[in-house]
N, C-alpha and C positions, 0 to 999 in steps of 0.2 A: 645549317639547321636541318635536322632530320624530317623527312616527310614520310608519314605513314598513310598509306591509302585507306580511305574510308572502310572498305571491307576489312581490313586488318584490325580496325578498332573494335568491330563487333565481338569477337572472342574475348578480348581484354575486357570490354565492358560487362559482358555476360558473367565472367569470372569474378569481377569486382562486385557485381550485384549479389551473387550468391555468397561471397564471402563476407561482405558488409552488411547484408540484409538483416541477419539475426542480431547483430551487435547494434544496429540503430533503430530496432523496432521498438513498440511501445512497452513491451515487458522488460523487467529487469534483467541485466546480464546473469549468467550462471555463476560468475565469481562473486560471491557475496551479494545476497538479496538486501538491498537498502530500501526503505521507504521514508520519505521526508514528511514530517508533520508540519503543515503550513497554517498559519493564522496571520492576523493583523491587529491593529489597534482598535477594532470595533468594540463597542460597549459590551460589558459583561451581560449575558442575558437576564440576571436579576436586576439590572440597572435600567434596562429598556431594549427596544428592538433596534437592530442596526442592520440593513440589507447587506452590507459588507461581510457579515458573518457567513453568508452563503458561499463565499470563496474560500472558507477554511476547508481543509482536506488532507487526506493522506495521499500522498503522491509517489508511485502510482497506487490507485485504489484497489488493483487486483494484482496479486503476486503468485506465481506458479513456482513451486519448489519440489525437489525430490526429498522424500523423507529423509531426514537427517541434516539437511541444509538449515543454516540459521537464517533468520530475517531480523535485520537491524532497523529499529524505528528511531529516527534521529529528529529531535526538536532543535532547529537552529537558534543560535543566540539572539537572533533578531526577532524571534516570536515574542508575543507579549502575554501568553497564557500558558499554564500547565495543561497537560492532556494525559489521557490514559489509552492504553490498547487493551480492550476487554472483549473477550469472545462472547457471542450470543448463541443460545441454543433454544430451539423451539421446545416448549414443555409439554405440548399436546400434539397428536397426530391429526387433530381436527383441521379441516380446511376451511372452517368458517371464521368470519371476522367478528371480533378482534382475536388476533393470534397472540398467545402468551409466550414470552420469552424469559429466559433466566440469564444473567450476565455473570461471567467470571467463573464458571465451573471447569473450564479446561486451562484458561490462561488469563492472567491480569497483570498488567505492567506496574500497577500502583502509579503514583503521580510522576510523570515525567516533566521536570521543569525545563524551560528554555535553556539551551545549550547542553542538555544531556541526552542520553540514548538508553535504549533498552533493547536487549537481544532475546528474541523468541527461538529457543531450540525446538525443532520440529520432530525430534527422535521419539517423542512420547505421543505424537499424534498419528492416528491411522489415515490411510489415504481417504480423501474426501475434501469437501469445501467447508471453510470455517469463516463465518461472518464475524466481524469485529466492529466495535463501536468505541468512541471516546466517551466514557461515563459522564464527564463533565459538560460535554457538547454533543448530545446524541444525534445531531445532524451530520456529524463527521463519521463516516462508515467505510468498510472496505472488506476485502475477502482474501483469504489465503487458500490456494488450492495445493493439496499435497498429493503427489503421485507415488 
């Protein structure tokens, strides 16, 4: 058995932390940005209210990309509902409430059925933040930051 003194482990642990930290953080890795669309078998909102709908989400809900990278939105086969990925844009510069938004002027996936994906190319987007929403389930939202 090889014995390594405690002081000898500190540099090894420091290198491991620096190397693994970015790969295990909350952001999506630089190699292919992927967002998973998550839902469950909660009632359709037109049928009734089900608190389980609050767990529906885009995961992660904030993705940072370099302009030109694509973002893939995947709806796993186990999902029970179709979804969209539709950008939101403020229609006025007013800071009063309510604020008006328009949907789909920059990108809109159309319907993404369970088991399917949609890829958003970011080459046509300027640097900035882009809020998006599922048009069918507007409590599901996220943001893409283009650098």
